[in-house]
N, CA, C and O of each residue as an XYZ file, in Angstrom:
360
protein
N      22.029      5.880    -25.589
C      21.850      5.284    -26.932
C      20.242      5.155    -27.147
O      19.484      4.691    -26.295
N      19.874      5.605    -28.331
C      18.361      5.299    -28.699
C      18.293      3.923    -29.215
O      19.227      3.159    -29.459
N      16.935      3.726    -29.348
C      16.496      2.323    -29.737
C      16.989      1.888    -30.825
O      17.464      0.754    -30.893
N      16.950      2.902    -32.073
C      17.498      2.337    -33.272
C      19.090      1.992    -33.269
O      19.570      1.026    -33.861
N      19.777      2.874    -32.560
C      20.987      2.439    -32.327
C      21.450      1.123    -31.634
O      22.298      0.331    -32.044
N      20.755      1.066    -30.566
C      20.798     -0.527    -29.751
C      20.509     -1.599    -30.787
O      21.301     -2.526    -30.958
N      19.275     -1.472    -31.548
C      18.838     -2.439    -32.362
C      20.024     -2.746    -33.456
O      20.406     -3.887    -33.715
N      20.528     -1.598    -34.036
C      21.729     -1.986    -34.836
C      22.722     -2.742    -34.357
O      22.993     -3.807    -34.910
N      23.451     -2.275    -33.194
C      24.455     -2.915    -32.747
C      24.078     -4.443    -32.257
O      24.945     -5.317    -32.251
N      22.847     -4.677    -31.884
C      22.467     -5.977    -31.650
C      22.408     -6.853    -32.967
O      22.862     -7.989    -33.104
N      21.800     -6.135    -33.840
C      21.788     -7.011    -35.109
C      23.070     -7.387    -35.640
O      23.216     -8.537    -36.056
N      24.157     -6.441    -35.682
C      25.619     -6.721    -36.196
C      26.270     -7.800    -35.206
O      27.065     -8.637    -35.634
N      25.849     -7.728    -33.718
C      26.341     -8.822    -32.888
C      25.943    -10.098    -33.464
O      26.753    -10.991    -33.711
N      24.541    -10.191    -33.703
C      23.815    -11.475    -33.958
C      24.390    -11.820    -35.307
O      24.568    -13.024    -35.487
N      24.726    -10.982    -36.323
C      25.029    -11.441    -37.623
C      26.456    -11.940    -37.533
O      26.723    -12.938    -38.203
N      27.419    -11.383    -36.796
C      28.739    -12.011    -36.548
C      28.667    -13.234    -35.874
O      29.317    -14.193    -36.289
N      28.029    -13.307    -34.988
C      27.776    -14.803    -34.303
C      27.348    -15.860    -35.279
O      27.810    -17.001    -35.280
N      26.426    -15.406    -36.118
C      25.807    -16.484    -37.240
C      27.041    -16.720    -38.109
O      27.450    -17.869    -38.282
N      27.669    -15.625    -38.682
C      28.559    -15.947    -39.548
C      29.831    -16.701    -39.145
O      30.433    -17.342    -40.007
N      30.296    -16.659    -37.815
C      31.436    -17.466    -37.309
C      30.998    -18.376    -36.207
O      30.907    -17.952    -35.055
N      30.719    -19.633    -36.530
C      30.240    -20.438    -35.472
C      31.388    -20.745    -34.483
O      31.049    -21.224    -33.401
N      32.588    -20.551    -34.693
C      33.520    -20.841    -33.622
C      33.881    -19.783    -32.704
O      34.968    -19.778    -32.128
N      32.834    -18.717    -32.521
C      33.300    -17.923    -31.515
C      32.033    -17.707    -30.573
O      30.876    -17.962    -30.910
N      32.399    -17.236    -29.435
C      31.457    -17.024    -28.299
C      31.080    -15.549    -28.078
O      31.937    -14.665    -28.054
N      29.898    -15.339    -27.933
C      29.254    -13.984    -27.582
C      29.018    -13.850    -26.093
O      28.585    -14.767    -25.396
N      29.337    -12.626    -25.648
C      28.843    -12.146    -24.300
C      28.350    -10.841    -24.153
O      28.831     -9.838    -24.682
N      27.317    -10.893    -23.372
C      26.645     -9.659    -23.055
C      26.966     -9.415    -21.631
O      26.501    -10.125    -20.739
N      27.876     -8.268    -21.379
C      28.407     -8.121    -20.145
C      27.887     -6.740    -19.646
O      28.223     -5.663    -20.137
N      26.890     -6.937    -18.445
C      26.250     -5.882    -17.911
C      26.856     -5.211    -16.527
O      26.772     -5.860    -15.485
N      27.408     -4.029    -16.532
C      28.072     -3.336    -15.374
C      26.983     -2.462    -14.687
O      26.275     -1.748    -15.396
N      26.832     -2.486    -13.452
C      25.886     -1.608    -12.647
C      25.936     -1.945    -11.253
O      26.477     -2.951    -10.794
N      25.274     -0.946    -10.530
C      25.158     -1.154     -9.109
C      23.910     -2.096     -8.982
O      23.167     -2.401     -9.915
N      23.800     -2.498     -7.712
C      22.690     -3.467     -7.349
C      21.299     -2.772     -7.773
O      20.376     -3.346     -8.351
N      21.328     -1.510     -7.399
C      20.091     -0.903     -7.705
C      19.700     -0.587     -9.271
O      18.547     -0.419     -9.668
N      20.837     -0.541    -10.050
C      20.621     -0.266    -11.512
C      20.293     -1.551    -12.268
O      19.596     -1.463    -13.279
N      20.785     -2.853    -11.814
C      20.713     -3.932    -12.508
C      19.050     -4.584    -11.961
O      18.991     -5.545    -11.195
N      17.995     -3.997    -12.409
C      16.694     -4.214    -12.052
C      16.322     -5.515    -12.771
O      17.026     -6.034    -13.638
N      15.035     -6.041    -12.288
C      14.285     -6.924    -13.248
C      13.951     -6.677    -14.555
O      13.927     -7.523    -15.449
N      13.678     -5.446    -14.664
C      13.308     -4.761    -15.992
C      14.640     -4.934    -16.980
O      14.480     -5.336    -18.132
N      15.989     -4.602    -16.452
C      17.148     -4.785    -17.044
C      17.652     -6.158    -17.467
O      18.162     -6.424    -18.555
N      17.431     -7.017    -16.423
C      17.450     -8.481    -16.727
C      16.487     -9.064    -17.842
O      16.910     -9.897    -18.643
N      15.190     -8.608    -17.872
C      14.383     -8.929    -18.870
C      14.836     -8.639    -20.186
O      14.819     -9.543    -21.021
N      15.265     -7.426    -20.505
C      15.792     -6.715    -21.509
C      17.017     -7.571    -22.132
O      17.120     -7.849    -23.327
N      17.820     -7.895    -21.231
C      19.157     -8.635    -21.709
C      18.739    -10.084    -22.029
O      19.325    -10.676    -22.935
N      17.743    -10.692    -21.322
C      17.414    -12.015    -21.864
C      16.545    -11.912    -22.978
O      16.485    -12.940    -23.653
N      15.803    -10.882    -23.385
C      15.221    -10.773    -24.617
C      16.260    -10.730    -25.908
O      16.142    -11.344    -26.969
N      17.351     -9.790    -25.487
C      18.448     -9.956    -26.595
C      19.037    -11.110    -26.841
O      19.340    -11.452    -27.984
N      19.243    -11.778    -25.862
C      20.141    -12.979    -25.873
C      19.139    -14.076    -26.761
O      19.694    -14.779    -27.606
N      17.784    -14.193    -26.566
C      16.968    -15.140    -27.160
C      16.717    -14.484    -28.485
O      16.286    -15.237    -29.358
N      16.906    -13.211    -28.809
C      16.729    -12.719    -30.144
C      17.811    -13.431    -31.089
O      17.530    -13.892    -32.195
N      19.025    -13.459    -30.533
C      20.094    -14.152    -31.371
C      19.746    -15.471    -31.684
O      19.888    -15.882    -32.836
N      19.219    -16.322    -30.617
C      18.961    -17.678    -30.868
C      17.610    -17.782    -31.845
O      17.655    -18.720    -32.641
N      16.510    -17.012    -31.889
C      15.509    -17.274    -32.736
C      15.709    -16.501    -34.127
O      15.411    -17.041    -35.193
N      16.201    -15.283    -34.057
C      16.345    -14.501    -35.489
C      17.668    -15.034    -36.106
O      17.625    -15.103    -37.334
N      18.680    -15.373    -35.607
C      19.968    -15.524    -35.989
C      20.459    -16.930    -35.870
O      21.571    -17.270    -36.277
N      19.685    -17.664    -35.355
C      19.723    -19.343    -35.217
C      21.034    -19.624    -34.629
O      21.680    -20.574    -35.072
N      21.560    -18.808    -33.557
C      22.623    -19.076    -32.782
C      22.248    -19.867    -31.635
O      21.226    -19.668    -30.978
N      23.227    -20.904    -31.376
C      22.807    -21.773    -30.416
C      22.950    -20.957    -28.888
O      23.891    -20.227    -28.576
N      21.946    -21.236    -28.172
C      21.883    -20.677    -26.737
C      23.168    -20.548    -26.084
O      23.558    -19.490    -25.590
N      23.935    -21.814    -26.082
C      25.161    -22.077    -25.244
C      26.253    -21.091    -25.902
O      27.376    -21.069    -25.397
N      25.971    -20.300    -26.979
C      27.069    -19.419    -27.487
C      26.935    -18.014    -27.044
O      27.779    -17.182    -27.375
N      25.877    -17.700    -26.284
C      25.739    -16.458    -25.905
C      25.546    -16.439    -24.255
O      24.608    -16.967    -23.658
N      26.659    -15.703    -23.649
C      26.670    -15.764    -22.232
C      26.407    -14.394    -21.762
O      26.805    -13.433    -22.421
N      25.736    -14.245    -20.622
C      25.352    -13.186    -20.010
C      26.109    -12.968    -18.810
O      26.088    -13.957    -18.078
N      26.817    -11.931    -18.336
C      27.597    -11.782    -17.166
C      27.116    -10.370    -16.744
O      26.973     -9.339    -17.401
N      26.904    -10.672    -15.373
C      26.544     -9.342    -14.583
C      27.674     -8.930    -13.598
O      28.104     -9.747    -12.784
N      28.154     -7.664    -13.673
C      29.360     -7.472    -12.895
C      28.761     -5.977    -12.130
O      28.442     -4.924    -12.682
N      28.748     -6.333    -10.682
C      28.457     -5.211     -9.949
C      29.456     -4.076     -9.962
O      30.630     -4.442     -9.893
N      29.255     -2.882    -10.030
C      30.035     -1.697     -9.848
C      29.439     -0.786     -8.783
O      28.242     -0.866     -8.509
N      30.233      0.060     -8.189
C      30.030      0.970     -7.064
C      29.977      2.392     -7.496
O      29.768      3.252     -6.641
N      30.160      2.747     -8.848
C      30.507      3.988     -9.441
C      29.242      4.676     -9.974
O      29.391      5.812    -10.424
N      27.907      4.084     -9.981
C      26.772      4.560    -10.473
C      26.896      4.664    -12.016
O      26.232      5.524    -12.593
N      27.689      3.857    -12.699
C      27.744      3.808    -14.065
C      27.243      2.412    -14.615
O      27.776      1.313    -14.460
N      25.991      2.759    -15.354
C      25.414      1.472    -15.965
C      25.973      1.526    -17.457
O      25.951      2.482    -18.232
N      26.457      0.304    -17.640
C      27.057     -0.076    -18.832
C      26.706     -1.351    -19.404
O      26.843     -2.294    -18.625
N      26.257     -1.650    -20.649
C      26.414     -2.935    -21.167
C      27.357     -2.989    -22.387
O      27.476     -2.053    -23.177
N      28.013     -4.152    -22.476
C      29.119     -4.274    -23.692
C      28.739     -5.598    -24.420
O      28.208     -6.530    -23.815
N      28.983     -5.629    -25.509
C      28.780     -6.827    -26.264
C      30.141     -7.259    -26.748
O      30.773     -6.527    -27.509
N      30.679     -8.566    -26.286
C      31.934     -9.014    -26.726
C      31.955    -10.268    -27.587
O      31.128    -11.160    -27.402
N      32.883    -10.343    -28.517
C      32.825    -11.585    -29.163
C      34.336    -11.937    -29.160
O      35.256    -11.153    -29.390
N      34.441    -13.472    -28.810
C      35.600    -13.979    -28.354
C      35.906    -15.330    -28.884
O      34.886    -15.999    -29.051
N      37.066    -15.954    -29.211
C      37.178    -17.578    -29.201
C      36.501    -18.147    -28.240
O      36.482    -17.571    -27.152
N      35.811    -19.361    -28.397
C      35.467    -20.063    -27.499
C      36.512    -20.638    -26.638
O      37.577    -21.086    -27.062
N      36.118    -20.597    -25.303
C      36.857    -21.018    -24.231
C      37.753    -19.883    -23.562
O      38.401    -20.203    -22.566
N      37.825    -18.694    -23.999
C      38.746    -17.696    -23.653
C      38.125    -17.320    -22.060
O      36.935    -17.387    -21.753
N      39.074    -16.975    -21.294
C      38.545    -16.409    -20.006
C      38.365    -14.959    -20.000
O      39.283    -14.278    -20.457
N      37.185    -14.317    -19.491
C      36.996    -12.941    -19.567
C      37.852    -12.265    -18.551
O      38.252    -12.746    -17.490
N      38.052    -11.180    -18.994
C      38.923    -10.139    -18.169
C      38.074     -9.833    -16.973
O      36.853     -9.777    -17.120
N      38.658     -9.616    -15.717
C      37.751     -9.445    -14.560
C      37.668     -7.728    -14.385
O      36.897     -7.321    -13.516
N      38.266     -6.942    -15.007
C      37.881     -5.625    -15.104
C      37.578     -4.941    -16.599
O      37.233     -3.762    -16.679
């Protein structure tokens, strides 16, 4: 995904969080230990705090989850769910 597409998806995610204060946002990152680097963690943290600063979303409403995989597939998903829901394990 290119930068513009990534920015567009993050903007839609942030706008939805701002518009619906009763939902929780999740940034779910899947990858091997080698793929989830310090650089990836910094980018994910920057995205999270963009929601806080640009969209005025409470930091507690955006949860980052790292899930280790062994299939060499690096994937990031943005989830929106009612507060208090349990995330699926797979």
